[in-house]
GUKE-763248 format. One record per residue: x, y, z of N, C-alpha, C in turn; residue in three letters. Coordinates in steps of 0.02 Angstrom, whole numbers, plus 32768, in hexadecimal, padded with zeros to 4 digits. Layout:
<rs>
R	X	Y	Z	X	Y	Z	X	Y	Z	ala .
...
</rs>
This chain:
<rs>
R	FB47	6EEA	6FF7	FB47	6F1B	6FC5	FB0D	6F44	6FE5	unk .
R	FB35	6F8D	6FD7	FB02	6FBF	7003	FACF	6FD7	6FB6	unk .
R	FA87	6FE4	6FDA	FA57	6FDC	6F97	FA51	701B	6F8F	unk .
R	FA85	703B	6F92	FA93	707F	6F60	FABA	7071	6F24	unk .
R	FAD0	7036	6F11	FAFF	702D	6EDE	FAAE	7006	6EBF	unk .
R	FA8A	6FDC	6ECE	FA5D	6FB3	6EC5	FA20	6FDE	6EA6	unk .
R	FA04	701F	6EC1	F9D4	703E	6EBF	F9D9	7089	6EA8	unk .
R	F9E9	709B	6E71	FA0F	70D8	6E7C	F9B8	7110	6E8C	unk .
R	F9E1	7163	6E68	F9A2	7188	6E88	F979	718B	6E5C	unk .
R	F944	7187	6E65	F90C	718C	6E28	F8DD	7125	6E36	unk .
R	F8A0	713C	6E37	F87D	70F1	6E4D	F891	70C2	6DE8	unk .
R	F8AB	7093	6E03	F8A6	706D	6DBD	F88A	7044	6DAA	unk .
R	F86B	7022	6DDC	F824	6FDF	6DD5	F7EB	6FFC	6DE5	unk .
R	F7D7	701F	6DB4	F77D	7046	6DBB	F756	7010	6DBB	unk .
R	F76B	6FC2	6DAC	F73C	6F82	6DA1	F71B	6F70	6DEB	unk .
R	F72B	6F8E	6E1A	F72A	6F65	6E5A	F719	6FA6	6E9A	unk .
R	F709	6FF0	6E6E	F6DE	7015	6E82	F6A0	7004	6E8D	unk .
R	F68B	6FF9	6ED7	F662	701E	6EFD	F62D	7080	6EEC	unk .
R	F5F5	7057	6EBB	F5CE	7096	6E9E	F599	709D	6EE3	unk .
R	F5AD	70D8	6F04	F570	70F7	6F2C	F560	713F	6F09	unk .
R	F514	7123	6EF8	F4D8	716D	6EE8	F4CB	71B1	6F19	unk .
R	F4D9	71CF	6F10	F4D8	7200	6F43	F496	7239	6F2D	unk .
R	F476	7232	6F6A	F432	7256	6F63	F40C	7276	6F99	unk .
R	F45A	7276	6FCF	F43B	7296	6FF6	F491	7295	7035	unk .
R	F494	72C2	7073	F4C1	72A3	7084	F4E4	725D	70A7	unk .
R	F509	725C	709E	F531	720F	70BD	F57B	7212	70E1	unk .
R	F59D	71DA	70EC	F5D7	71CC	70F3	F5F4	716B	70D5	unk .
R	F62E	718D	70CF	F657	7143	70CC	F692	715C	7105	unk .
R	F6BF	7107	710F	F6EA	7100	7136	F717	70CC	7141	unk .
R	F734	70B8	7157	F768	7085	7154	F74F	705D	7188	unk .
R	F75C	7031	715B	F736	6FDB	718C	F753	6FE5	71DB	unk .
R	F710	6FCC	720C	F71B	6FDC	723D	F73A	702C	7262	unk .
R	F713	7059	723E	F727	7099	7251	F6FC	709B	7293	unk .
R	F707	70B2	72CF	F762	70EC	72DD	F79D	70B4	72EC	unk .
R	F79D	706B	72F4	F7BE	7049	72FB	F7F4	7026	72D1	unk .
R	F817	701A	72E5	F852	7005	72B4	F83A	6FC8	7270	unk .
R	F84E	6FF2	7232	F849	6FE3	7208	F85E	6F9F	71D9	unk .
R	F83A	6F66	71B0	F85F	6F24	719F	F8A7	6F43	7178	unk .
R	F8CC	6F0C	717F	F901	6F11	715A	F8F5	6EFE	710A	unk .
R	F92C	6EED	70EE	F93D	6EEF	7091	F8D3	6EFD	7089	unk .
R	F8E3	6F39	7069	F881	6F3C	705E	F888	6F8A	7022	unk .
R	F865	6F6E	6FFE	F86F	6FA8	6FC0	F826	6FA6	6FCF	unk .
R	F80C	6FF9	6FBB	F7AD	6FFC	6FC2	F7AD	703A	6F92	unk .
R	F784	703B	6F5E	F775	7073	6F31	F730	7086	6F37	unk .
R	F701	70D2	6F48	F6C7	70D5	6F30	F6C1	7110	6F11	unk .
R	F69F	7111	6EED	F679	7135	6EB0	F644	7162	6ECF	unk .
R	F64B	71B4	6EFA	F5FF	71C4	6EE7	F5D2	71E6	6E9E	unk .
R	F5AF	71D5	6E9B	F585	71F1	6E72	F548	7210	6E7B	unk .
R	F548	725D	6E69	F504	7279	6E66	F4D1	7261	6E33	unk .
R	F49E	725E	6E4A	F462	7248	6E04	F45A	7294	6DE3	unk .
R	F466	72D8	6E07	F45D	7310	6DF7	F4A3	731B	6DD0	unk .
R	F4AC	732A	6D83	F4E1	7343	6D6A	F504	738A	6D6C	unk .
R	F4D0	73A7	6D9B	F4E0	73E6	6DA0	F4ED	73FF	6DF5	unk .
R	F4EF	73CD	6E0A	F527	73DA	6E60	F557	73BB	6E54	unk .
R	F58C	73E1	6E93	F5CF	73C2	6EA8	F5C1	738B	6EF0	unk .
R	F5FC	7376	6F04	F605	7350	6F3A	F639	7372	6F5D	unk .
R	F619	7362	6F90	F64A	7381	6FCE	F65A	7361	6FF7	unk .
R	F6A0	7356	7007	F6BA	7326	7031	F6DC	7341	7071	unk .
R	F6C5	7322	70B3	F6DB	734D	70F5	F6F6	72FD	7112	unk .
R	F725	7301	7135	F759	72D4	7154	F728	72EA	71A8	unk .
R	F72C	72BC	71C7	F71D	72BE	7216	F760	72D2	7227	unk .
R	F756	72E1	7265	F77B	72F0	7284	F7AD	72D1	729E	unk .
R	F7A8	728D	72A2	F7BD	7257	72BA	F7D5	7225	727D	unk .
R	F81C	7231	725E	F844	7215	7237	F885	7213	7249	unk .
R	F88D	71DB	7238	F8D1	719F	724D	F900	7169	7213	unk .
R	F916	7180	71F0	F92E	712F	71E1	F984	7131	71E1	unk .
R	F9A9	710D	71CA	F9E6	710A	71D6	F9FD	7134	71B9	unk .
R	FA42	7146	71D1	FA70	7189	71D5	FA8A	7180	7192	unk .
R	FA95	71CC	7174	FAA1	71B6	713A	FB02	71AA	712C	unk .
R	FB20	719D	7101	FB71	71AC	710B	FB7C	71CA	70D7	unk .
R	FBB8	71ED	70FE	FBDD	7243	70C6	FBA2	726D	70B2	unk .
R	FB5F	726E	70D5	FB32	728C	70C0	FB11	7284	709C	unk .
R	FB13	723A	707E	FAE9	7223	7047	FABC	71E0	706E	unk .
R	FA7F	71E4	704F	FA3E	719A	7068	FA5F	716D	703B	unk .
R	FA87	713C	7044	FA8A	710D	7023	FA74	70C7	7030	unk .
R	FA68	70B3	7084	FA35	707F	7084	F9FA	7096	70A1	unk .
R	F9E3	70A6	70C3	F98F	70B4	70DF	F982	70E7	70BE	unk .
R	F955	7103	70A3	F922	713C	7092	F8F4	7132	7072	unk .
R	F8F5	717A	7074	F894	718C	7050	F89C	71B9	7013	unk .
R	F885	71C0	6FE8	F888	71D9	6F93	F84E	71F9	6F6F	unk .
R	F842	7233	6F76	F809	724C	6F4C	F820	724F	6F02	unk .
R	F7F8	7237	6ED2	F7F3	7257	6E95	F7C0	7275	6E66	unk .
R	F7D9	72A2	6E3B	F7B3	72BB	6E11	F798	7280	6DCF	unk .
R	F762	7271	6DD9	F761	7238	6D94	F756	7250	6D5A	unk .
R	F755	728E	6D51	F749	72BA	6D05	F785	72B5	6CF2	unk .
R	F7B5	72BE	6D0E	F7F5	72BF	6CE5	F821	72A0	6D03	unk .
R	F816	7278	6D3F	F845	7240	6D4E	F870	726A	6D8A	unk .
R	F86B	72B5	6D9A	F896	72E4	6DD2	F897	72C1	6E13	unk .
R	F8C9	72C0	6E32	F8C5	72B3	6E84	F8D4	72DA	6EA3	unk .
R	F896	72EE	6EC8	F887	7319	6EEB	F8AC	7327	6F37	unk .
R	F8C4	72D3	6F3B	F8FF	72E0	6F88	F8F6	72A7	6F8A	unk .
R	F92A	729B	6FAC	F943	725E	6FD7	F948	725B	701D	unk .
R	F935	723D	7041	F933	7246	708B	F950	720E	70D1	unk .
R	F979	721B	7103	F973	71E1	7129	F99B	721E	716F	unk .
R	F9AB	71D9	717F	F9CA	71FA	71DC	F994	7218	71FE	unk .
R	F996	7236	7232	F96C	7254	7266	F967	72A5	7276	unk .
R	F9A3	72CD	7250	F9AB	7304	7276	F984	731D	7266	unk .
R	F965	733A	7234	F92F	7351	720E	F8F9	7333	71F1	unk .
R	F8C9	7363	71DE	F876	7348	71D1	F87B	7361	7180	unk .
R	F877	7337	7150	F883	7349	7109	F839	7375	7106	unk .
R	F848	73AA	70ED	F836	73F2	70D5	F7E2	73CD	708F	unk .
R	F7B3	73F7	70A7	F776	73F5	707F	F784	73E6	7049	unk .
R	F75A	73A1	7010	F779	73AB	6FBF	F72C	73B0	6FA4	unk .
R	F726	73D5	6F5A	F6EE	73D5	6F4E	F6F1	73C3	6F01	unk .
R	F6C8	7399	6ECD	F6CC	7361	6EA6	F6BF	73BA	6E68	unk .
R	F6C4	73A6	6E24	F6E0	73D6	6E00	F683	73DB	6DE3	unk .
R	F679	739C	6DDE	F635	7384	6DBC	F60A	734E	6DFC	unk .
R	F5E9	7324	6DD5	F5D6	730D	6E00	F5D4	72BA	6E1D	unk .
R	F618	72A9	6E17	F644	7269	6E28	F67D	728C	6E44	unk .
R	F68D	724D	6E71	F6C2	725F	6E8C	F6DA	7217	6E8E	unk .
R	F730	7213	6E9F	F72D	71C0	6EBD	F769	71CF	6EF3	unk .
R	F767	718E	6F1E	F788	7191	6F5A	F7A2	7148	6F69	unk .
R	F7D9	714C	6F8A	F80E	70FE	6F65	F816	7104	6FDC	unk .
R	F81B	70CE	6FEF	F848	70CD	7026	F86E	7077	7012	unk .
R	F8A4	707B	702B	F8CE	7059	702A	F90D	7041	7061	unk .
R	F90C	7011	707D	F938	6FFB	70AF	F95B	6FB5	7099	unk .
R	F9B6	6FCC	70C6	F9C3	6F86	70A0	F9C9	6F5C	70E4	unk .
R	FA08	6F20	70E1	FA0C	6EED	7117	FA1A	6F05	7160	unk .
R	FA38	6F37	7156	FA51	6F49	71A3	FA2C	6F87	71DC	unk .
R	FA3E	6F90	71FC	FA20	6FAB	7227	F9DA	6FD6	7226	unk .
R	F9A6	6FD8	722F	F958	6FDE	7225	F958	702C	726E	unk .
R	F945	7041	723B	F932	7063	727D	F8F2	707C	7287	unk .
R	F8D0	70AB	72BA	F8A1	70D9	72C1	F8AD	711D	72D1	unk .
R	F861	7137	72CE	F81B	7101	72BE	F811	70F7	727E	unk .
R	F845	7113	723C	F82D	7117	71FD	F80B	714A	71F1	unk .
R	F7DB	713E	71CC	F7BB	717D	71B1	F774	718B	71B0	unk .
R	F759	71C2	719C	F6F8	71B7	7191	F70A	71E0	7175	unk .
R	F6DA	7206	713F	F6CB	7227	70FC	F687	7250	70E7	unk .
R	F674	7286	710F	F629	7290	7108	F61F	72BF	70D6	unk .
R	F5E7	729F	709B	F5EB	72CE	704C	F59C	72DC	703F	unk .
R	F5A2	7318	7033	F565	732D	703B	F567	735A	6FEE	unk .
R	F528	7368	6FD5	F518	7380	6F93	F529	73E4	6FA1	unk .
R	F53A	73FC	6F5A	F540	742A	6F68	F527	745E	6F11	unk .
R	F4FD	7492	6F17	F4F2	74A1	6ED7	F52E	74D7	6ECC	unk .
R	F545	74D7	6E99	F56D	7510	6E90	F571	754B	6E9B	unk .
R	F52E	7567	6E96	F53B	75C0	6E9E	F532	75CA	6EF7	unk .
R	F529	757E	6F15	F528	758A	6F6C	F563	7574	6F81	unk .
R	F5A0	756A	6F62	F5E2	7559	6F89	F5F5	759D	6FAF	unk .
R	F61B	75A4	6FF3	F638	75CC	7009	F67D	75E1	6FF0	unk .
R	F685	75A5	6FE9	F6CB	75BA	6FC6	F6EE	7584	6F86	unk .
R	F6F4	75A8	6F5E	F6F5	7575	6F0F	F739	7546	6F39	unk .
R	F73F	750B	6F0E	F776	74F0	6F14	F7AD	74E4	6EF0	unk .
R	F7E3	74EF	6F00	F826	74EF	6EC4	F810	74DF	6E8C	unk .
R	F7E9	74A4	6E82	F7E8	7472	6E42	F7AC	747C	6E32	unk .
R	F796	74CD	6E43	F736	74DA	6E09	F759	7519	6DF5	unk .
R	F769	7547	6DFA	F77D	757E	6DED	F7D3	7590	6DF1	unk .
R	F7DF	75C4	6DB2	F834	75D1	6DB1	F825	760A	6DFC	unk .
R	F874	760C	6E10	F86C	7633	6E58	F868	768A	6E40	unk .
R	F87D	768E	6DFF	F87C	76BD	6DD4	F83A	76ED	6DD7	unk .
R	F7F4	76B8	6DDD	F7B3	76B8	6DD0	F79A	76DA	6E1E	unk .
R	F7A6	76BD	6E37	F78D	76BB	6E87	F7A4	7706	6EA4	unk .
R	F771	7711	6EBB	F770	775B	6EF0	F79B	7765	6F1E	unk .
R	F7BB	779B	6F1D	F7F3	779C	6F40	F7F2	7789	6F8C	unk .
R	F7B2	7799	6FAE	F7A7	7785	7006	F7A0	7725	6FFC	unk .
R	F797	7715	6FDC	F7A0	76BF	6FCA	F7C4	76B1	6FA5	unk .
R	F7F8	76D2	6F81	F83B	76B2	6F75	F865	76B4	6FB2	unk .
R	F85A	76E3	6FF0	F884	76FF	700F	F878	76B6	7043	unk .
R	F843	769E	705E	F812	7680	706F	F840	7614	7067	unk .
R	F843	7623	7013	F862	75F9	6FF4	F89F	75E1	700C	unk .
R	F8C4	7625	7007	F928	762C	6FF1	F93E	760A	704F	unk .
R	F90C	7616	7081	F90A	7616	70CB	F91D	75E2	70E6	unk .
R	F8EF	75AC	70B9	F8EE	7585	70C5	F90F	7536	70BD	unk .
R	F958	7556	7098	F99E	7520	706B	F9C1	7534	70AE	unk .
R	F9E3	74F5	70C8	FA27	74DA	70EA	FA67	74F1	70CB	unk .
R	FA7C	74E7	709D	FAAE	7506	7081	FAA3	752C	703B	unk .
R	FAF9	754B	7028	FAE5	7573	6FDE	FAEB	7553	6FAA	unk .
R	FAEC	750D	6FBB	FAE7	74D6	6F63	FAA4	74D4	6F6D	unk .
R	FA8B	74BE	6F9A	FA38	74BA	6F8F	FA06	74E6	6F73	unk .
R	FA2E	750E	6F82	F9F7	7567	6F6E	FA10	757C	6F3D	unk .
R	FA4D	7567	6F10	FA53	7569	6EDF	FA49	753C	6E99	unk .
R	FA40	7504	6EC5	FA0F	74E1	6E9A	F9D2	74D1	6E8F	unk .
R	F9A6	74F5	6EBB	F95E	7525	6ED4	F94E	754C	6E83	unk .
R	F97E	7574	6E80	F985	75C9	6E60	F990	75A7	6E16	unk .
R	F9D2	758D	6E24	F9DD	757A	6DD8	F9DC	7523	6DCF	unk .
R	F9AA	750F	6DC3	F9A4	74BD	6DB4	F9CF	74A2	6D83	unk .
R	F9D1	74CD	6D45	F9F7	74B2	6D07	FA48	74B3	6D10	unk .
R	FA44	74F5	6D15	FAA2	750F	6D1A	FABE	74FD	6D6F	unk .
R	FA9A	74E9	6D9C	FAB3	7509	6DE3	FAF2	7510	6DF8	unk .
R	FB30	74DE	6DF2	FB6E	74BD	6DE8	FB8A	74E8	6DCE	unk .
R	FB93	750C	6D94	FBA5	7540	6D74	FBA8	7594	6D9F	unk .
R	FB59	7583	6DB2	FB4A	75D0	6DC7	FB75	75C4	6E26	unk .
R	FB74	759D	6E23	FBA0	7599	6E65	FBF3	758D	6E62	unk .
R	FBFC	7577	6E33	FC4A	7597	6E26	FC67	75D4	6E29	unk .
R	FC2C	75EE	6DF6	FC2D	7638	6DFE	FC3E	7650	6E25	unk .
R	FC12	764E	6E55	FBF6	7665	6EA0	FC23	7681	6EC3	unk .
R	FC57	7640	6EBF	FC8F	7630	6ED7	FCDB	764B	6EB9	unk .
R	FCCF	7664	6E70	FD26	7678	6E69	FD22	76A0	6E61	unk .
R	FD5C	76C9	6E78	FD6E	7724	6E62	FD67	772E	6E31	unk .
R	FD57	777D	6E25	FD40	77A1	6DE9	FD78	77C6	6DEB	unk .
R	FD81	7800	6DB3	FDA2	7836	6DB2	FD95	7869	6DD3	unk .
R	FD54	785F	6DFC	FD39	789C	6E15	FD4C	788E	6E66	unk .
R	FD5E	78C2	6E8B	FD79	78D7	6EDA	FD5D	78AE	6EE9	unk .
R	FD94	7864	6F10	FD7F	783E	6F3B	FD5D	7849	6F77	unk .
R	FD1B	782E	6F87	FD20	784D	6FE2	FD47	783D	701B	unk .
R	FD3F	7849	705D	FD68	784A	7087	FD62	77D6	70AD	unk .
R	FD30	77CF	708C	FD0F	7791	70A1	FD54	774C	7077	unk .
R	FD7B	7785	7043	FDB0	7753	702E	FDED	774A	7045	unk .
R	FE11	7723	7066	FE43	770E	707F	FE8B	76E7	7047	unk .
R	FEB2	771B	7045	FEF1	76FB	701B	FEC4	770B	6FDE	unk .
R	FE86	7722	6FCF	FE80	770A	6F9C	FE60	76DB	6F5C	unk .
R	FE53	76C3	6F9A	FE27	7673	6F84	FDE7	7672	6FD5	unk .
R	FDAD	7689	6FAC	FD81	7678	6FD0	FD6F	7638	6FF5	unk .
R	FD54	7632	702C	FD4D	75FA	7046	FD03	75D3	7013	unk .
R	FD09	7586	6FF6	FCD0	756C	6FC6	FC94	7582	6FF4	unk .
R	FC53	754C	700B	FC18	7552	7027	FC18	7551	705A	unk .
R	FC3A	7536	7076	FC37	752D	70D1	FC35	758B	70C9	unk .
R	FC4E	75B7	70E7	FC47	75E8	7105	FBF2	760E	710C	unk .
R	FBBE	7606	70D5	FB84	7633	70DB	FB67	75FC	70EB	unk .
R	FB79	75A9	70FA	FB46	7586	7118	FB4D	758E	7167	unk .
R	FB84	759D	7173	FBA7	759F	71BA	FB85	75D8	71EE	unk .
R	FB6E	7600	71B2	FB43	7640	71D1	FB0F	7629	71D8	unk .
R	FAED	7613	71C1	FAA5	75F3	71B3	FAA6	75DC	71FC	unk .
R	FAD1	759A	7209	FAD9	757E	7236	FAD4	7596	7274	unk .
R	FB0B	75D1	7261	FB18	75F4	72C0	FADB	7611	72CF	unk .
R	FAAF	7636	72A3	FA67	7648	7296	FA52	7628	72C4	unk .
R	FA4D	75EC	72A5	FA06	75B8	72C0	FA05	75A5	72F8	unk .
R	FA53	759E	7315	FA52	7584	735B	FA5C	75B7	7385	unk .
R	FA4B	75FC	736C	FA54	7637	73C7	F9FF	7651	7399	unk .
R	F9E4	763D	738F	F99A	762F	7369	F96C	7624	739E	unk .
R	F936	7605	7398	F911	75DA	73CB	F917	75A5	73C0	unk .
R	F93D	759B	73EF	F949	7544	7406	F959	753F	745D	unk .
R	F949	74F5	745E	F94C	74ED	749A	F992	74F3	74C8	unk .
R	F99D	7519	74F0	F9DF	7528	7501	F9D6	7518	7566	unk .
R	FA05	750E	757E	FA1A	7518	75BC	FA09	753D	75F5	unk .
R	F9C0	7553	7621	F9CB	7576	764C	F9D4	7567	7690	unk .
R	F9F2	75A4	76BA	F9F0	756F	76F4	F99B	7584	771B	unk .
R	F985	756E	775B	F943	7575	7778	F94C	755A	77B1	unk .
R	F92D	7591	77CD	F920	759D	7819	F8FA	756F	7822	unk .
R	F90C	7522	785F	F8C0	74F5	786E	F8A5	7509	788F	unk .
R	F8A5	752D	78D6	F888	7545	78F6	F845	756A	78B3	unk .
R	F85F	75A8	788C	F826	75CE	7878	F7FE	75A4	783E	unk .
R	F824	756D	7820	F81F	754D	77EA	F7DB	74FA	7811	unk .
R	F7E1	7502	7826	F7CA	74D3	7861	F793	74E7	7895	unk .
R	F7A0	7532	7890	F768	755B	78BC	F776	7532	7919	unk .
R	F7A1	751A	7929	F7AC	7502	7965	F7C8	752B	799A	unk .
R	F7B3	7566	79C5	F7DD	7583	79DD	F7CD	7566	7A23	unk .
R	F7C7	752A	7A1E	F7C2	7516	7A7D	F80C	74E3	7A74	unk .
R	F82C	74D7	7A2F	F857	74B1	7A36	F8AA	74D0	7A0B	unk .
R	F8CA	74A9	7A1B	F911	74C9	7A00	F92D	7478	79E2	unk .
R	F94B	7497	79A7	F95A	7474	7977	F9A5	7472	7966	unk .
R	F9D9	7429	797C	FA22	7445	7958	FA23	740C	7916	unk .
R	FA4F	7411	78ED	FA53	745C	78DE	FA15	74A0	78C4	unk .
R	FA28	74C8	78DF	F9EA	750D	78CD	F9D9	751E	788A	unk .
R	F9F7	7513	786B	F9EC	7505	781E	FA00	74CE	77F4	unk .
R	F9D1	74BB	77CA	F9EE	748E	7790	F9E6	74A1	7746	unk .
R	FA0E	749C	7727	FA09	7492	76D4	F9CA	747D	76BC	unk .
R	F99C	74A0	76A0	F96F	7478	7663	F975	74A2	7631	unk .
R	F94B	7478	75EF	F955	7489	75A0	F913	74B5	7596	unk .
R	F914	74F5	759A	F8CD	751A	7592	F8F1	7546	7546	unk .
R	F8BC	7558	7527	F8AE	7570	74E9	F8DB	75CE	74FF	unk .
R	F8F6	75C5	74C2	F921	762C	74D3	F937	7630	748C	unk .
R	F933	766A	748E	F96B	767F	7451	F914	76AB	7418	unk .
R	F946	76DF	740F	F912	76EF	73CF	F8F0	76E8	7382	unk .
R	F8A7	770A	7379	F89D	76EB	733B	F886	7733	731D	unk .
R	F8DF	772C	72FA	F8D6	7773	72C7	F8CC	774D	726B	unk .
R	F8DF	7705	727C	F8D3	76E5	7238	F8A4	76CF	7246	unk .
R	F85A	76DA	725F	F828	76BA	7247	F809	76C2	721C	unk .
R	F7EB	767D	7208	F7E3	768F	71AA	F793	76A1	71A7	unk .
R	F76F	76A1	720A	F72F	76AD	71E9	F704	76E5	71DB	unk .
R	F6E0	76F4	71B8	F6B9	7732	71B2	F6AA	774F	71F0	unk .
R	F6C6	776B	7222	F694	7789	725C	F6C3	77D4	727A	unk .
R	F6A5	77E0	728C	F6B6	783B	72AE	F6F9	7823	72E1	unk .
R	F6E6	77E3	730A	F716	77EA	7342	F728	777F	7349	unk .
R	F74E	775E	734B	F771	772E	7352	F781	7709	73A3	unk .
R	F767	76E4	73C2	F777	76B6	73ED	F7A6	7689	7401	unk .
R	F7F2	7676	7422	F808	763B	7416	F7DE	7619	7454	unk .
R	F7B1	75FD	7447	F79A	75B4	7465	F7A9	757C	7461	unk .
R	F7A8	754D	74A3	F7B0	7507	7489	F778	74DC	7462	unk .
R	F786	74AA	7445	F759	7474	7414	F754	7434	7424	unk .
R	F7AB	741A	7453	F78F	73EB	747B	F7C8	73ED	74D1	unk .
R	F792	73DB	74F1	F7B1	73D1	752F	F798	7392	7565	unk .
R	F7D5	7394	7583	F7DF	7339	75AF	F7E5	735E	75F3	unk .
R	F7D0	7322	7614	F7E5	732D	7653	F832	730A	766D	unk .
R	F84E	731F	76A1	F88D	72F9	76B0	F886	72FD	76FB	unk .
R	F89E	72C7	770B	F8A0	72BF	7751	F8F4	72BA	776B	unk .
R	F8FD	72F2	778E	F93D	730B	77BC	F93E	72F8	7803	unk .
R	F977	72BB	780E	F986	72C8	7874	F999	72F4	7897	unk .
R	F977	7302	78B7	F9A7	7333	78DF	F9A5	732B	7922	unk .
R	F9CB	735A	794D	F9B6	735B	799D	F983	7386	79C0	unk .
R	F957	7368	79E1	F91F	739B	79F1	F934	739E	7A3C	unk .
R	F923	73ED	7A5B	F92D	73EA	7A9C	F8F6	7401	7AAD	unk .
R	F8CE	73FA	7AE0	F896	7405	7AF3	F890	741E	7B37	unk .
R	F862	7446	7B5C	F864	745A	7BA2	F83A	7427	7BBC	unk .
R	F86D	7408	7BFF	F83F	73D9	7C26	F810	73F9	7C46	unk .
R	F7C8	73D2	7C5B	F78A	7407	7C7D	F7B1	73EB	7CCF	unk .
R	F7AC	7425	7CF3	F7AC	7425	7D30	F7F1	740B	7D3A	unk .
R	F817	7404	7D1C	F85E	73E6	7D27	F88F	7419	7D09	unk .
R	F8C3	742A	7D36	F8FF	7454	7D19	F92A	741F	7CD6	unk .
R	F935	7432	7C9E	F96F	7420	7C81	F935	741D	7C35	unk .
R	F949	73F3	7C03	F940	7403	7BB4	F937	73A5	7BA9	unk .
R	F8FE	738B	7B8B	F8FE	7350	7B64	F90F	7355	7B2A	unk .
R	F94B	731F	7B23	F95B	7312	7AEF	F955	72DA	7AC0	unk .
R	F94C	72E8	7A70	F92A	729D	7A4D	F94E	72C4	7A0B	unk .
R	F95C	727D	79EA	F960	7285	79B2	F925	727C	7985	unk .
R	F917	7295	7960	F8CF	72A2	7933	F8D7	729F	78DE	unk .
R	F8A3	729B	78C0	F8A8	72AF	7878	F86D	72DC	7879	unk .
R	F885	731A	7861	F874	7366	7847	F843	7359	77F1	unk .
R	F812	7367	77CD	F804	7354	778F	F811	73A8	776D	unk .
R	F838	73A3	772D	F83B	73EE	7714	F837	73EC	76D1	unk .
R	F81A	740C	76B0	F805	7407	7677	F844	7432	764C	unk .
R	F84C	7410	7619	F88B	741D	75E0	F85E	741B	75AE	unk .
R	F882	745A	757D	F863	7450	753A	F88A	7445	7514	unk .
R	F872	740F	74EC	F896	73DD	74B6	F89D	7408	7461	unk .
R	F865	741A	7458	F86C	7437	7419	F827	747D	7425	unk .
R	F847	74BA	7402	F841	74E6	73EE	F842	7513	73AE	unk .
R	F817	7541	73C4	F7E9	7565	7361	F7DF	759D	735F	unk .
R	F7EC	75BD	7346	F7D7	7620	7341	F795	7627	7328	unk .
R	F75C	762B	735A	F702	762E	734B	F6EE	7670	7347	unk .
R	F6D0	7671	732A	F699	76CD	7330	F68F	76CA	7371	unk .
R	F673	770E	7398	F66E	771B	73D4	F62F	76F9	73E6	unk .
R	F5FD	76FE	73A9	F5B1	7709	73B5	F5B5	76C1	73AC	unk .
R	F5EC	768D	739D	F5CE	7652	7395	F5C4	7620	73F1	unk .
R	F5FA	7659	7415	F60C	763B	744C	F5E6	764D	7479	unk .
R	F5C1	7666	746D	F57B	76AC	7483	F540	7682	7495	unk .
R	F51C	7692	74DE	F4D2	7664	74D7	F4D3	7621	74D9	unk .
</rs>
């Protein structure tokens, strides 16, 4: 039986939770992180700060991977974060396609739960770093702290940019009536219908989500580039065949850069070296003809990219 039906959303058995007193920075992680976590596991941590006037910020390690969701729902292996003051579930995550976003508590406590079923454990699991925040020191208030209407426009703009679907965005803006607002958003009115309507009916959530995804795909991401081996390896004394090879290099613009700086650049944040077998042709010393051999040439591939301020890449 899937654990999703046994363990519904929200921590159900707080008696088995581990209390962690937070006085400084620290972290919690799945067992054996960053290696495969055990099966049939339920772990609950409650982080409690001694100072009642602080918040707890949770940041996920970039290495994140749990069993994939089914129908976009984390049913089997997942990590879940809950606000103890009112039982609000801030999020449930699984899979490995995206790293969960930063979470901030409403008060001085926050609860984390990890569940794995008896099938298909993955790696590396998860690691969550926690830090203490004074309320007036936060750079961008969490959706759970202030209503969106109370946020400065620039902060709200950055918060809106972080959502991947229209549904998640509306849920953030109107947590108490988001479903009604979502229905109203796509319901034709007496007003003049826009050109996006086709046969009097507008597509549901998919259109805007695709627009955002298309922009992301053509922004700062790894993509195929052809490089000249002689130029890349600075080997003017040698001929390679093929002359060029495809490598992954960061490309695209940073028009939607979320950082506050005058100029953003698309730079690699994860680089790997891969070897490619090619034919090498070198002149023979004192002999006519070319020496032919198969050789492995190392080329850098950009696995991950990000938009950063230009000043951060200099010096």
